C-alpha positions as CSV (number, residue, x, y, z in Angstrom):
1,M,115.8,121.3,102.4
2,S,117.3,119.1,104.3
3,Y,118.3,116.1,102.9
4,S,115.6,113.4,104.6
5,S,112.5,116.0,103.8
6,G,114.1,115.7,100.3
7,R,114.1,112.1,100.3
8,E,110.7,112.2,101.7
9,E,109.5,114.3,98.8
10,R,110.9,112.3,96.4
11,L,109.6,108.9,97.4
12,L,106.2,110.9,98.0
13,G,106.3,111.6,94.2
14,L,107.3,107.8,93.3
15,L,104.1,106.8,95.3
16,G,101.7,109.4,94.1
17,G,102.7,108.6,90.7
18,K,104.5,112.0,89.8
19,M,107.6,109.5,88.2
20,Q,106.3,106.4,86.9
21,I,108.4,103.1,86.6
22,D,106.5,100.3,85.2
23,H,105.6,96.7,86.3
24,V,107.3,97.7,89.4
25,L,105.7,96.3,93.1
26,F,106.7,98.4,96.1
27,I,106.7,97.0,99.8
28,T,107.3,98.7,102.8
29,T,106.9,97.8,106.0
30,T,107.8,99.1,109.6
31,N,107.7,98.5,113.4
32,Y,106.3,102.0,113.6
33,P,104.2,103.1,111.7
34,E,102.3,105.6,113.8
35,R,106.3,107.4,113.3
36,L,105.3,107.4,109.5
37,D,105.0,111.4,108.1
38,Q,101.3,111.8,107.6
39,R,101.6,112.3,104.0
40,L,102.3,108.2,103.6
41,R,99.3,106.9,106.3
42,A,96.8,109.3,105.3
43,R,96.0,109.5,101.5
44,L,94.7,107.2,99.5
45,S,96.6,104.9,97.3
46,R,99.6,105.2,98.9
47,F,99.3,101.6,99.9
48,D,96.6,99.6,98.5
49,R,97.0,97.4,101.4
50,V,98.1,96.8,105.3
51,E,98.8,93.4,106.2
52,V,99.0,93.1,110.5
53,I,101.2,90.6,111.4
54,A,100.2,89.3,115.3
55,A,101.8,88.0,117.5
56,P,102.6,83.4,116.4
57,S,100.1,80.9,117.9
58,A,101.3,78.5,120.2
59,E,101.4,76.0,117.2
60,V,103.9,78.1,115.9
61,R,106.0,79.2,118.4
62,R,105.6,75.1,119.7
63,A,107.5,74.2,116.6
64,Y,109.8,77.8,116.7
65,L,111.1,76.7,120.4
66,K,111.5,73.0,120.1
67,K,114.0,73.5,117.4
68,R,115.9,76.3,119.3
69,V,115.2,74.8,122.9
70,L,118.0,72.0,123.3
71,D,116.9,68.7,124.4
72,P,113.3,70.0,125.5
73,N,110.8,67.5,127.1
74,A,106.9,67.9,126.6
75,A,106.2,69.7,130.0
76,E,109.0,72.2,129.6
77,I,108.2,73.6,126.0
78,E,104.8,73.8,127.3
79,N,105.8,75.9,129.9
80,W,107.8,78.0,127.4
81,I,104.5,78.5,125.2
82,A,102.2,79.7,127.9
83,L,104.8,82.4,129.8
84,S,105.4,83.5,125.8
85,D,102.1,84.1,125.1
86,G,102.1,87.3,122.5
87,F,105.6,87.6,122.0
88,S,106.6,87.8,118.2
89,I,109.2,85.7,117.3
90,A,112.3,88.0,117.8
91,H,111.0,87.8,121.3
92,L,111.1,84.2,120.9
93,K,114.9,84.5,120.3
94,E,115.1,86.9,123.0
95,L,113.7,84.5,125.4
96,V,115.8,81.8,124.0
97,L,119.0,83.8,124.3
98,A,118.6,84.8,127.7
99,V,117.8,82.0,129.7
100,R,119.8,79.0,127.3
101,C,123.2,82.0,126.4
102,L,122.8,83.6,129.8
103,G,121.6,81.7,132.0
104,V,118.6,83.7,133.1
105,D,115.4,81.9,134.8
106,L,112.9,81.6,132.2
107,N,109.7,82.9,134.5
108,E,112.3,86.4,134.7
109,A,113.4,86.6,131.4
110,A,109.4,86.3,129.8
111,E,108.5,89.1,132.8
112,R,111.5,91.5,131.4
113,I,109.6,90.9,128.1
114,K,106.8,91.3,128.9
115,A,107.0,94.2,131.2
116,G,108.4,96.2,128.0
117,L,105.1,94.7,125.7
118,K,102.4,97.2,125.0
119,P,99.2,95.6,123.9
120,R,98.0,96.6,120.5
121,Q,95.3,99.0,120.1
122,S,94.7,99.4,116.5
123,S,96.9,98.9,113.2
124,E,98.5,102.0,114.5
125,N,99.9,101.1,117.6
126,F,103.4,99.1,117.3
127,T,105.5,99.0,119.8
128,R,108.9,97.1,119.9
129,S,111.4,96.7,122.6
130,R,114.5,96.0,123.5
131,M,115.1,93.7,126.7
132,G,118.7,94.3,127.5
133,F,119.3,91.0,128.9
134,G,123.1,92.3,130.3
135,R,124.0,91.8,126.5
136,T,127.2,95.0,125.6
137,G,128.7,96.0,122.4
138,R,125.4,97.6,120.8
């Protein structure tokens, strides 16, 4: 048994009740639920509740961008909001970095990010993209 599968077996045992731990709440997060082992996803009571965190609304994006974009005017913020529809906060951060730090045109940066987004077809289909606006050293 490999280290990875041994670790998975211990996790399954813990979540399945083989090992009893009282007064503990397990919270898990993932950007890739489709990559989880079927034994974790398919069995009832492994996870009692699944919450999907949707892309932020225009109001939330506006609040974020007002704090992150240097000296924005109202028209500029509305343009950023329109171009960032469907973006996560991480995508907004990437957009701000590309435009304000790397000097990429706003429309071009938004299009690069959109090109990496795939529509969510279900809560089982999440994607995360890396846009790579010329940053190195990772």
